[in-house]
C-alpha positions as CSV (number, residue, x, y, z in Angstrom):
1,M,2.3,4.2,24.1
2,R,5.7,5.8,23.2
3,Q,7.4,7.8,25.7
4,D,10.6,9.8,26.1
5,P,13.4,7.8,27.8
6,A,13.4,10.5,30.8
7,A,9.6,9.6,31.5
8,F,10.9,6.5,32.9
9,G,12.9,7.9,35.6
10,D,16.0,6.2,36.9
11,Q,14.6,2.9,36.0
12,E,16.8,0.5,34.1
13,L,15.0,-0.1,30.9
14,A,14.6,-3.5,29.1
15,L,15.6,-3.8,25.4
16,I,13.2,-5.9,23.8
17,Y,13.7,-5.2,20.2
18,I,16.4,-3.6,17.5
19,A,14.5,-2.8,14.6
20,R,17.1,-2.8,11.6
21,K,14.4,-1.3,9.0
22,L,12.0,1.6,9.4
23,N,9.1,-0.6,8.6
24,D,9.8,-2.9,11.0
25,A,10.1,-0.2,13.8
26,L,6.7,1.3,12.9
27,R,4.8,-2.1,12.9
28,V,6.6,-2.7,16.3
29,E,5.5,0.6,17.7
30,E,2.0,0.1,16.4
31,A,1.7,-3.3,18.0
32,L,3.0,-2.1,21.3
33,T,0.6,1.1,21.2
34,A,-2.5,-0.8,20.6
35,A,-1.6,-3.2,23.4
36,G,-1.2,-0.2,25.7
37,V,2.5,-0.9,26.4
38,D,4.5,2.1,27.1
39,Y,7.9,2.3,25.6
40,A,11.0,4.2,24.5
41,V,12.7,4.1,21.2
42,E,16.2,5.4,20.8
43,A,18.4,5.3,17.3
44,D,21.7,3.5,18.1
45,H,24.5,1.6,16.4
46,Y,24.8,-2.3,16.0
47,S,27.2,-4.4,14.2
48,A,26.3,-6.4,10.9
49,G,27.9,-9.0,9.0
50,F,30.4,-11.8,9.4
51,I,32.9,-11.4,7.4
52,F,32.9,-7.7,6.4
53,R,31.9,-6.0,9.9
54,R,30.0,-2.8,9.6
55,Q,28.3,-0.4,12.0
56,R,24.5,0.4,11.1
57,V,22.1,2.4,12.7
58,G,18.7,1.0,14.0
59,A,15.5,1.5,16.4
60,F,16.1,0.3,19.8
61,V,12.7,-0.4,21.5
62,Y,12.9,-0.5,25.4
63,V,10.2,-0.9,28.2
64,A,10.2,-0.8,31.7
65,P,11.0,-4.2,33.5
66,G,7.4,-4.4,35.0
67,S,6.2,-4.4,31.7
68,E,9.0,-6.8,29.8
69,Q,7.0,-10.0,29.7
70,R,4.0,-8.5,28.6
71,A,5.7,-6.4,25.6
72,R,7.5,-9.6,24.6
73,A,4.3,-11.4,24.3
74,V,2.9,-8.6,22.2
75,L,5.7,-8.7,19.8
76,R,5.7,-12.5,19.5
77,Q,1.8,-12.1,18.5
78,A,2.6,-9.5,16.3
79,R,5.1,-12.2,14.5
80,F,8.3,-10.5,15.7
81,V,11.1,-12.2,17.2
82,P,12.0,-10.2,20.7
83,F,15.8,-9.3,21.4
84,E,17.2,-11.9,23.8
85,P,20.4,-10.6,25.7
86,P,23.5,-13.0,25.4
87,A,23.7,-15.3,28.4
């Protein structure tokens, strides 16, 4: 279920998805809510393009570290590719 980021207290939240389209953000929220996973969503900037770089705004989806693996599985089952941090 969607939570305010403050509801997670001092936990370092894990970024699991960056929705570039509103429709994708809504589908991700629907999948996580149906699975009973608590998550937070914040709008933030990301860079797009290779030759002509531009800043865009997307919906960043976060979960508590204890729910990260389950949330990633839910996203995969809903045919989304979870965000993987660079190595």
